[in-house]
MIKOLKE-742296 format. One record per residue (C-alpha): x, y, z. Coordinates in nm, 2 decimals. Layout:
! residues N
[[X Y Z]]
...
//
This chain:
! residues 447
[[6.78 -8.68 -1.27]]
[[7.11 -8.60 -1.46]]
[[7.38 -8.51 -1.19]]
[[7.60 -8.19 -1.23]]
[[7.90 -8.09 -1.04]]
[[7.90 -7.78 -0.86]]
[[8.18 -7.65 -1.12]]
[[7.97 -7.73 -1.40]]
[[7.68 -7.57 -1.26]]
[[7.88 -7.24 -1.19]]
[[8.06 -7.23 -1.53]]
[[7.72 -7.20 -1.70]]
[[7.60 -6.90 -1.51]]
[[7.57 -6.55 -1.74]]
[[7.86 -6.35 -1.73]]
[[7.66 -6.04 -1.68]]
[[7.75 -6.04 -1.31]]
[[8.02 -6.20 -1.14]]
[[7.87 -6.30 -0.82]]
[[7.52 -6.29 -0.66]]
[[7.41 -6.23 -0.30]]
[[7.21 -6.53 -0.17]]
[[7.01 -6.47 0.16]]
[[6.90 -6.79 0.36]]
[[6.64 -6.76 0.63]]
[[6.60 -7.07 0.83]]
[[6.54 -7.11 1.24]]
[[6.75 -7.41 1.21]]
[[7.15 -7.35 1.24]]
[[7.23 -7.68 1.11]]
[[7.03 -7.60 0.76]]
[[7.21 -7.26 0.77]]
[[7.56 -7.43 0.80]]
[[7.47 -7.68 0.55]]
[[7.38 -7.42 0.30]]
[[7.69 -7.23 0.38]]
[[7.90 -7.53 0.29]]
[[7.74 -7.59 -0.03]]
[[7.79 -7.24 -0.14]]
[[8.14 -7.21 -0.05]]
[[8.38 -7.17 -0.34]]
[[8.11 -7.08 -0.60]]
[[7.97 -6.76 -0.75]]
[[7.69 -6.72 -0.48]]
[[7.77 -6.52 -0.17]]
[[7.62 -6.69 0.15]]
[[7.42 -6.44 0.37]]
[[7.23 -6.61 0.68]]
[[6.93 -6.52 0.91]]
[[6.78 -6.71 1.16]]
[[6.41 -6.53 1.14]]
[[6.21 -6.35 0.90]]
[[6.28 -6.04 1.12]]
[[6.64 -6.08 1.10]]
[[6.60 -6.15 0.72]]
[[6.40 -5.83 0.66]]
[[6.68 -5.62 0.84]]
[[6.95 -5.75 0.64]]
[[6.77 -5.71 0.32]]
[[6.79 -5.32 0.44]]
[[7.15 -5.34 0.45]]
[[7.28 -5.56 0.16]]
[[7.16 -5.58 -0.21]]
[[7.03 -5.93 -0.21]]
[[6.97 -6.11 -0.56]]
[[6.82 -6.44 -0.45]]
[[6.63 -6.55 -0.12]]
[[6.59 -6.89 0.00]]
[[6.34 -6.94 0.30]]
[[6.22 -7.23 0.49]]
[[5.84 -7.25 0.51]]
[[5.80 -7.33 0.89]]
[[5.95 -7.05 1.08]]
[[5.83 -6.89 1.43]]
[[5.62 -6.54 1.40]]
[[5.62 -6.55 1.01]]
[[5.63 -6.84 0.80]]
[[5.82 -6.86 0.48]]
[[5.55 -6.79 0.24]]
[[5.46 -6.46 0.39]]
[[5.80 -6.35 0.46]]
[[5.86 -6.40 0.05]]
[[5.53 -6.22 0.00]]
[[5.69 -5.93 0.16]]
[[5.99 -5.94 -0.02]]
[[5.80 -5.95 -0.34]]
[[5.61 -5.64 -0.26]]
[[5.95 -5.46 -0.13]]
[[6.22 -5.62 -0.36]]
[[6.04 -5.73 -0.68]]
[[6.37 -5.79 -0.84]]
[[6.49 -6.06 -0.59]]
[[6.44 -6.43 -0.70]]
[[6.25 -6.61 -0.44]]
[[6.30 -6.98 -0.34]]
[[6.07 -7.17 -0.09]]
[[6.21 -7.46 0.13]]
[[5.92 -7.68 0.23]]
[[5.82 -8.01 0.39]]
[[5.59 -8.27 0.27]]
[[5.32 -8.14 0.50]]
[[5.33 -7.79 0.35]]
[[5.19 -7.86 0.02]]
[[4.88 -7.66 0.06]]
[[5.05 -7.34 0.18]]
[[5.30 -7.40 -0.09]]
[[5.07 -7.40 -0.37]]
[[4.88 -7.09 -0.23]]
[[5.21 -6.90 -0.24]]
[[5.31 -7.00 -0.61]]
[[4.96 -6.92 -0.73]]
[[5.00 -6.55 -0.56]]
[[5.31 -6.49 -0.72]]
[[5.53 -6.48 -0.40]]
[[5.78 -6.75 -0.50]]
[[5.94 -6.84 -0.81]]
[[6.05 -7.20 -0.71]]
[[6.01 -7.45 -0.42]]
[[6.20 -7.72 -0.31]]
[[6.12 -8.00 -0.06]]
[[6.36 -8.10 0.23]]
[[6.57 -8.26 0.25]]
[[6.69 -8.12 -0.07]]
[[6.91 -8.25 -0.35]]
[[7.24 -8.05 -0.34]]
[[7.29 -8.06 -0.74]]
[[6.92 -7.95 -0.77]]
[[6.94 -7.67 -0.53]]
[[7.26 -7.54 -0.72]]
[[7.09 -7.58 -1.06]]
[[6.80 -7.39 -0.93]]
[[7.02 -7.11 -0.81]]
[[7.22 -7.12 -1.16]]
[[6.88 -7.07 -1.33]]
[[6.80 -6.79 -1.10]]
[[7.09 -6.63 -1.17]]
[[7.06 -6.68 -1.56]]
[[6.71 -6.52 -1.52]]
[[6.85 -6.20 -1.33]]
[[7.12 -6.16 -1.57]]
[[6.86 -6.16 -1.85]]
[[6.65 -5.93 -1.68]]
[[6.95 -5.70 -1.61]]
[[7.04 -5.73 -1.99]]
[[6.68 -5.64 -2.08]]
[[6.71 -5.33 -1.86]]
[[7.05 -5.21 -2.01]]
[[6.89 -5.26 -2.34]]
[[6.61 -5.06 -2.27]]
[[6.83 -4.80 -2.13]]
[[7.06 -4.80 -2.44]]
[[6.77 -4.76 -2.67]]
[[6.62 -4.47 -2.47]]
[[6.96 -4.31 -2.49]]
[[6.95 -4.38 -2.87]]
[[6.61 -4.24 -2.91]]
[[6.70 -3.95 -2.73]]
[[7.02 -3.87 -2.93]]
[[6.79 -3.96 -3.25]]
[[6.54 -3.70 -3.14]]
[[6.82 -3.44 -3.07]]
[[6.97 -3.52 -3.41]]
[[6.61 -3.48 -3.57]]
[[6.56 -3.14 -3.38]]
[[6.90 -3.01 -3.51]]
[[6.83 -3.13 -3.87]]
[[6.47 -2.96 -3.84]]
[[6.62 -2.66 -3.73]]
[[6.88 -2.65 -4.03]]
[[6.61 -2.69 -4.29]]
[[6.40 -2.40 -4.11]]
[[6.68 -2.19 -4.14]]
[[6.76 -2.28 -4.50]]
[[6.39 -2.25 -4.61]]
[[6.27 -1.96 -4.39]]
[[6.28 -1.72 -4.69]]
[[6.06 -1.98 -4.90]]
[[5.82 -2.05 -4.61]]
[[5.75 -1.67 -4.56]]
[[5.70 -1.65 -4.95]]
[[5.48 -1.93 -4.95]]
[[5.27 -1.78 -4.66]]
[[5.22 -1.47 -4.84]]
[[5.10 -1.69 -5.15]]
[[4.83 -1.85 -4.91]]
[[4.72 -1.51 -4.81]]
[[4.68 -1.40 -5.19]]
[[4.54 -1.74 -5.29]]
[[4.20 -1.59 -5.37]]
[[4.34 -1.32 -5.61]]
[[4.55 -1.58 -5.80]]
[[4.23 -1.76 -5.90]]
[[4.09 -1.47 -6.05]]
[[4.39 -1.34 -6.22]]
[[4.65 -1.57 -6.36]]
[[4.88 -1.28 -6.47]]
[[4.90 -1.17 -6.10]]
[[5.00 -1.53 -6.00]]
[[5.29 -1.51 -6.25]]
[[5.38 -1.18 -6.11]]
[[5.41 -1.31 -5.76]]
[[5.63 -1.61 -5.85]]
[[5.81 -1.37 -6.09]]
[[5.93 -1.17 -5.78]]
[[5.96 -1.46 -5.56]]
[[6.24 -1.62 -5.81]]
[[6.39 -1.26 -5.88]]
[[6.51 -1.26 -5.49]]
[[6.82 -1.38 -5.60]]
[[7.03 -1.19 -5.86]]
[[7.20 -1.51 -5.99]]
[[6.85 -1.67 -6.09]]
[[6.63 -1.39 -6.21]]
[[6.27 -1.40 -6.27]]
[[6.27 -1.35 -6.65]]
[[6.44 -1.69 -6.71]]
[[6.18 -1.86 -6.47]]
[[5.91 -1.70 -6.69]]
[[6.05 -1.81 -7.02]]
[[6.05 -2.17 -6.90]]
[[5.70 -2.14 -6.76]]
[[5.59 -2.01 -7.10]]
[[5.71 -2.32 -7.29]]
[[5.56 -2.54 -7.03]]
[[5.24 -2.38 -7.07]]
[[5.26 -2.42 -7.48]]
[[5.36 -2.79 -7.43]]
[[5.10 -2.86 -7.19]]
[[4.83 -2.72 -7.41]]
[[4.94 -2.87 -7.71]]
[[4.90 -3.20 -7.56]]
[[4.54 -3.09 -7.45]]
[[4.57 -3.15 -7.07]]
[[4.29 -3.04 -6.83]]
[[4.32 -2.65 -6.75]]
[[4.42 -2.76 -6.38]]
[[4.72 -2.97 -6.52]]
[[4.81 -2.67 -6.74]]
[[4.83 -2.44 -6.45]]
[[5.03 -2.69 -6.24]]
[[5.28 -2.73 -6.50]]
[[5.32 -2.36 -6.56]]
[[5.38 -2.29 -6.21]]
[[5.61 -2.56 -6.15]]
[[5.82 -2.42 -6.45]]
[[5.80 -2.07 -6.28]]
[[5.92 -2.22 -5.95]]
[[6.15 -2.51 -6.09]]
[[6.46 -2.34 -5.95]]
[[6.32 -2.23 -5.61]]
[[6.53 -2.46 -5.44]]
[[6.83 -2.31 -5.56]]
[[6.79 -2.01 -5.32]]
[[6.96 -2.25 -5.06]]
[[7.24 -2.36 -5.27]]
[[7.60 -2.16 -5.25]]
[[7.65 -1.90 -5.51]]
[[7.88 -2.05 -5.72]]
[[7.66 -2.34 -5.80]]
[[7.41 -2.08 -5.91]]
[[7.64 -1.86 -6.13]]
[[7.82 -2.14 -6.33]]
[[7.68 -2.34 -6.61]]
[[7.60 -2.70 -6.53]]
[[7.85 -2.84 -6.77]]
[[8.13 -2.64 -6.59]]
[[8.05 -2.78 -6.24]]
[[8.24 -3.05 -6.09]]
[[8.07 -3.39 -6.02]]
[[8.07 -3.30 -5.66]]
[[7.89 -2.99 -5.72]]
[[7.64 -3.12 -5.99]]
[[7.54 -3.35 -5.71]]
[[7.47 -3.07 -5.48]]
[[7.28 -2.88 -5.75]]
[[7.04 -3.18 -5.83]]
[[6.93 -3.16 -5.46]]
[[6.75 -2.84 -5.53]]
[[6.41 -2.98 -5.67]]
[[6.38 -3.18 -5.32]]
[[6.45 -2.87 -5.12]]
[[6.19 -2.68 -5.33]]
[[5.96 -2.96 -5.27]]
[[6.02 -2.96 -4.89]]
[[5.97 -2.59 -4.90]]
[[5.60 -2.59 -5.09]]
[[5.48 -2.87 -4.84]]
[[5.28 -2.63 -4.63]]
[[5.09 -2.52 -4.92]]
[[4.87 -2.84 -4.99]]
[[4.72 -2.65 -5.30]]
[[5.04 -2.68 -5.45]]
[[5.10 -3.04 -5.42]]
[[5.08 -3.13 -5.77]]
[[5.34 -2.86 -5.85]]
[[5.56 -2.98 -5.60]]
[[5.57 -3.33 -5.74]]
[[5.63 -3.22 -6.09]]
[[5.92 -3.00 -5.95]]
[[6.06 -3.29 -5.74]]
[[6.07 -3.52 -6.03]]
[[6.20 -3.29 -6.28]]
[[6.57 -3.45 -6.32]]
[[6.42 -3.81 -6.36]]
[[6.56 -3.92 -6.67]]
[[6.34 -4.15 -6.93]]
[[6.58 -4.44 -6.93]]
[[6.53 -4.45 -6.53]]
[[6.88 -4.34 -6.44]]
[[6.79 -4.00 -6.29]]
[[6.71 -3.87 -5.96]]
[[6.55 -3.87 -5.69]]
[[6.35 -4.20 -5.74]]
[[6.49 -4.36 -6.06]]
[[6.16 -4.35 -6.23]]
[[6.16 -4.44 -6.61]]
[[5.94 -4.40 -6.91]]
[[5.55 -4.30 -6.80]]
[[5.62 -4.38 -6.45]]
[[5.79 -4.02 -6.46]]
[[5.48 -3.77 -6.40]]
[[5.39 -3.61 -6.74]]
[[5.43 -3.26 -6.60]]
[[5.78 -3.34 -6.48]]
[[5.85 -3.47 -6.84]]
[[5.74 -3.13 -6.98]]
[[5.94 -2.92 -6.75]]
[[6.27 -3.13 -6.82]]
[[6.25 -3.05 -7.17]]
[[6.13 -2.70 -7.17]]
[[6.36 -2.63 -6.88]]
[[6.69 -2.77 -7.07]]
[[6.58 -2.58 -7.40]]
[[6.56 -2.25 -7.21]]
[[6.87 -2.30 -7.02]]
[[7.06 -2.37 -7.33]]
[[6.96 -2.08 -7.51]]
[[7.05 -1.86 -7.22]]
[[7.37 -2.02 -7.14]]
[[7.30 -2.20 -6.82]]
[[7.34 -2.55 -6.92]]
[[7.65 -2.52 -7.12]]
[[7.92 -2.22 -7.10]]
[[7.78 -2.05 -7.41]]
[[7.44 -1.97 -7.52]]
[[7.32 -2.22 -7.82]]
[[7.10 -2.12 -8.11]]
[[6.74 -2.24 -8.13]]
[[6.88 -2.51 -8.39]]
[[7.16 -2.63 -8.20]]
[[6.95 -2.63 -7.88]]
[[6.70 -2.87 -8.05]]
[[6.96 -3.09 -8.20]]
[[7.09 -3.14 -7.84]]
[[6.74 -3.22 -7.73]]
[[6.68 -3.47 -8.01]]
[[7.00 -3.64 -7.93]]
[[6.90 -3.74 -7.58]]
[[6.53 -3.79 -7.67]]
[[6.42 -4.14 -7.53]]
[[6.72 -4.14 -7.29]]
[[6.68 -3.82 -7.11]]
[[6.39 -3.68 -7.25]]
[[6.04 -3.80 -7.38]]
[[6.06 -3.83 -7.74]]
[[5.70 -3.73 -7.82]]
[[5.75 -3.41 -7.64]]
[[6.06 -3.31 -7.78]]
[[5.89 -3.36 -8.14]]
[[5.67 -3.08 -8.04]]
[[5.90 -2.83 -8.00]]
[[6.00 -2.70 -8.36]]
[[5.62 -2.59 -8.38]]
[[5.59 -2.43 -8.02]]
[[5.90 -2.22 -8.02]]
[[5.80 -1.98 -8.25]]
[[5.52 -1.89 -8.06]]
[[5.75 -1.79 -7.74]]
[[5.72 -1.43 -7.61]]
[[6.13 -1.41 -7.62]]
[[6.37 -1.42 -7.90]]
[[6.59 -1.72 -7.92]]
[[6.95 -1.68 -8.08]]
[[6.96 -1.72 -8.45]]
[[7.31 -1.83 -8.43]]
[[7.52 -1.99 -8.13]]
[[7.76 -1.79 -7.93]]
[[8.13 -1.85 -7.90]]
[[8.40 -1.69 -7.68]]
[[8.68 -1.47 -7.80]]
[[8.94 -1.24 -7.62]]
[[9.01 -0.89 -7.71]]
[[9.31 -0.98 -7.95]]
[[9.05 -1.22 -8.13]]
[[8.80 -0.97 -8.22]]
[[8.76 -0.88 -8.58]]
[[8.55 -0.63 -8.75]]
[[8.21 -0.76 -8.85]]
[[8.16 -0.98 -8.56]]
[[7.82 -0.92 -8.33]]
[[7.81 -0.91 -7.96]]
[[7.57 -1.16 -7.81]]
[[7.59 -1.02 -7.44]]
[[7.65 -0.67 -7.33]]
[[8.02 -0.56 -7.29]]
[[8.09 -0.43 -6.97]]
[[8.43 -0.27 -6.80]]
[[8.56 -0.34 -6.44]]
[[8.32 -0.07 -6.31]]
[[8.05 -0.26 -6.47]]
[[7.98 0.04 -6.71]]
[[7.86 -0.05 -7.03]]
[[8.09 -0.03 -7.33]]
[[7.90 -0.19 -7.58]]
[[7.52 -0.35 -7.60]]
[[7.45 -0.68 -7.70]]
[[7.37 -0.70 -8.10]]
[[7.65 -0.44 -8.18]]
[[7.84 -0.51 -8.46]]
[[8.23 -0.43 -8.46]]
[[8.36 -0.18 -8.67]]
[[8.72 -0.09 -8.74]]
[[8.66 0.23 -8.51]]
[[8.50 0.04 -8.23]]
[[8.72 -0.22 -8.23]]
[[9.02 -0.01 -8.20]]
[[8.83 0.19 -7.92]]
[[8.79 -0.14 -7.71]]
[[9.14 -0.26 -7.78]]
[[9.27 0.05 -7.66]]
[[9.05 0.08 -7.34]]
[[9.14 -0.31 -7.25]]
[[9.52 -0.22 -7.29]]
[[9.52 0.02 -7.04]]
[[9.37 -0.22 -6.77]]
[[9.58 -0.50 -6.87]]
[[9.28 -0.73 -6.98]]
[[9.38 -0.88 -7.28]]
[[9.24 -1.20 -7.23]]
[[8.90 -1.07 -7.10]]
[[8.63 -1.34 -7.24]]
[[8.37 -1.16 -7.48]]
[[8.05 -1.32 -7.65]]
[[8.01 -1.31 -8.00]]
[[7.77 -1.49 -8.24]]
[[7.89 -1.76 -8.47]]
[[7.94 -1.62 -8.82]]
//
């Protein structure tokens, strides 16, 4: 057997605990003195007991890590004593010192789990120190295990708390939408009988926010339906795409007002990133309504790009749900002519040119090619010319307003479609001079 010095053995012990309390129980004082000398100047603190009774008393007074007990003792033998220790102090490492005549009792004690190791008398000092070192390492590992379990428990509790906080935030942000979806479930039977009633319910839902407006959502929905029917989709698929168009901006209800009021091209990169989170918010809000799963999936993937650089999953080509590809084209066409994508309202032709420019990159080219045939069927009128912004001092007679013109008190001065004459031009310029707003933006049609 390889020899170890006491210093080498002690040095290899785990650093988890700097010292270990060892209780030695033997009715021979000479044995106890030998063990005390052996453990001197080591990491093992020596405690002695001359009987099992005395050892049991000492266990109640001191935190003992390792117990070494002789087999042959009066009243209670070592195996019985260690069996009691195992029951009352299961964390203690238990070593039995035996003579050659104690083999049967020793084997029985080991089999019953009363001891971890046994050494025969007379023992080898190196072997006993090595045994104690191994016991200390085992105890250290057990302590590390318990510490890890404690850490994991604390982290799990912290994670649970974080999850609860997140769930509460999501609940607060989507409460209005969930209430609307609950109402939708209640009228589900009516919706199946009357499609126009369904459009009205969703129109009211989007109209809750003044910066969104249900009319805009209806326009997207109408174009989605026209495209879906042209592609000869199944009736259920047409309905899903139609409803996805109507609810495509549902997630915007939880975003800051500034992001809802500015055109997308005028948002900063950080604001655009926040804006693009709205499909996922709508997807989460629609989760309780299982009959709208197809609609929720279309809304979720509406900003995927045909080339694969979109969000949230980077899908490309036909990996993107067909309904989401339809919605992307319909949405951006309507946003272009309504001034929600750029800072001006584009004409029908200019909006189509922009979509064609990005066909095969952002949009499905086959869907974009359908628009010239379908757009005339829309219930609303698209602009025949693009807008441009001018100021009061840039106005000229003959220019046509593309949007209503209001004063500071939100009083209508001139309606959209008005063509300026010399008289109305002078009247507007005189009013604006009074209020000092010579650079107020005015939207007119390109000549």
